[in-house]
N, C-alpha and C positions, 0 to 999 in steps of 0.2 A: 539548525541541527548540525552539530559537528560531524565531520566525515562525509558531508554531502558532496564536497568537491571530488572525492575519490569515487563516489557512486556515479557522478555525472561523467567522469573520465571513462569509466567502464562502459557506460551507456553509449558514448560516442565511438568507442572502439569497435562496437558491433561484434563482439566475440561470439563464437559458436556456443551453443548450449547443448553439450554432449553428455552431461551427467546430471544426476539428481542434485549434486552439490552446486553445479553451475546454475541450475534452475532456482535453487534456494537463494543464491547471490542475486540473480535476476529479480526475484520477488522482492528481496530487501531493497535493492536499488530503485526499482520502479515505484515502490510504495513511498519512499522518501522523496523521489523526484516529483511525483504527482502532488504530494502534500505541500511541498515548497511552491509549486506552480500555483496551486489554488490560493494559498495564503498571500504570498508575496506579490504575484501579479495583480490580484484584486486590490490589495492595499495601494499599490502604485497607481492603478487606474483611478481609484477613488481620490487619492491625494492630488492627482493631476500634476501641475507644474511645481507643486510644493513637495513632491515625494522625497527628494533628496534631503530637504530640511527635516521632514518628518522622520525619515529613517536614520537620521543622525542623532536623534534624541535617545538617550540610554533607556528611558522608561518604555519607549515604543519598541526598541530593539528587544527588550525583555518580553514584552507582550507578544511580539511576532514569534519569538522563540517558543514561548509556551503554546501559542496557537498552532505552530507547525507540528509540535508533538501531539496535540489533540487531533489535528487533521490526519497525522500519520497513523494513529490508531484506527482511523476509519479507512484510509486508502489501503492499509494492509489487508483489510477485509475485501475491498473492491478487487484488488489484484488476486487474492485467493479465489474469489468467485470467478474471475476471468480464467484462471488456470484450470479450475474445474470445468468450466464451459468449453475450453479449448481441448482439454485432454480426455474428457470423459468418453467421447466416442471412440477413442483409441484404446480403451482398456476394457477388459472383461471382468474386472474386479473393482467396482466402484468403492467398496469398503476399504480396500487396501490403498487406493488413491487418496481417499479422505484420511486414512491413517497417516499417510506421508504428509499431507497438508497440515494435519494437526501437529505432528512432530516437528516438521521444519518451521512452521509458524511459531511454535513455542521456542525454538532455538533462536529465531530472528528476534523475538521479543526480549528474550533473556540477554542476548548479546548487545542489542541496542540500548537497553535500559540499565545495563550494568557497566558498560565501557564508557558511558557518558554520564555526566551529572544532570539529572532531570531538574527542570525549573521547580523552585520551592512551592509555587502555586498549584502544582499538580498534586492530586491525592496520593497518599502513601501506597494505596493499592492499585496504582495506575497499571503496572505490568500484569497483575493478577486479573484485573478487569479486561485487559486486552486479550488475554488467553481465554477468559470466559466468553467473550464476544466471538472469538474465532470458533470455539467449540459449539456455541449456539448456532452460528452460521452454518457450519458443516452438518449439524443435525438437520437443519432446515433444507439444505441442498440435497440431502439424501432422500428427502420426501417429495421432491419435485424435479421436473426436467430442467435442464440448463436454460438460463435466460439469454437472449441475444446480448453480446458484449456491449453494444451501444446503449442498452437500457439498464445495465447492472448498477450503476452508481446512483440512480434516481432515489432509491429507498433510503440512502444515507446522506444525500446532499445537504439536507437541513442541518445535520450535525456538524458538517464541515463549515457551513455558512455561519452557524451560531458561534463557532470558535474564533472567527476572524475579529481582530481587535479594532473594529471601526464602530462608531456609535450607531445604534439601530436606526436612528432617524436618517442616517446617511447611506445605510445599506439597502433598505427596502426600495423597490421590490426586485432585488438583484440575484435571487437564488438561482435563476436559470444561468446566470453567468458562471457560477461555480459548477453547476451540473455540466455545462458545455465544456469547461476545462477538464473536469474528471473524464467525461466521455471521450474527448479527443485523445487524451494521453493514454487512456485505457485501451481504446481501439488500436492506437499505435503500438502499444505494448503487445497486444495480441498478434498484430501483423508481424512484429519483429520476432515473436516467439515462433510463429509458423515458418518464417524465413530462416531462422538461425538454428532450428532444431529438427531432428528426425523424430516426429511426434510419436510414432508407433514404438520406436526403440526406446525413447525416453519414458513412455508410459509403462513399458515392461519393467524398466528399472524401478520406477516408483511403486509398481505392484509388489516387487520383491522387497524393497526397503520398507514399504508401508506394512506389509504382512509380517516382517521380521521385527518390527518395532524399533528401527534405528534410522538415523540420518547419516549418510556417508560423510566421513571426515570428522565425525564427532564421537566422543566416547559414549 
């Protein structure tokens, strides 16, 4: 995915998360980062000593690019659920928090899928489906208590695993490898959020922004 380098640079800088807009950038960056880790690290591990040769093939590069997008649509949900789990105890207005997550998530999806050219193998309704999945997730989260961050990715691991462009005979039974990658980087993201943000103050901002129906920094 284009732009991943700038995402990684921001991750390494360990910037403070002091505003709703900062949190939106954090969400976008970590979603891309985790998707890349799941797809590329697994493909390298499976290719073994031949990974450089495999990654030099144009057809495989295209397949990895498409797989990263498919994984991103899932890791976007993983990070959204992590944000809910981390911030819900800090807010008195869960509906407003979820309203912000819905608005900010829609902004991320729109920005990423319009500023970049999507692989032609992806369906025309890729962005719409991503928004629908986010809406469905938030509706589900409103009906149950938060899940421990370490367990969040389990429900969607199979979808990430299925997206990886390695022959099924060579992948099985490696689904736990993908789950562990998701879990490690999602837990790390939660830890970074706790360290880099005043969660109570941030939650109050999200309540106001979610209730007012806007995402700061956007028209």
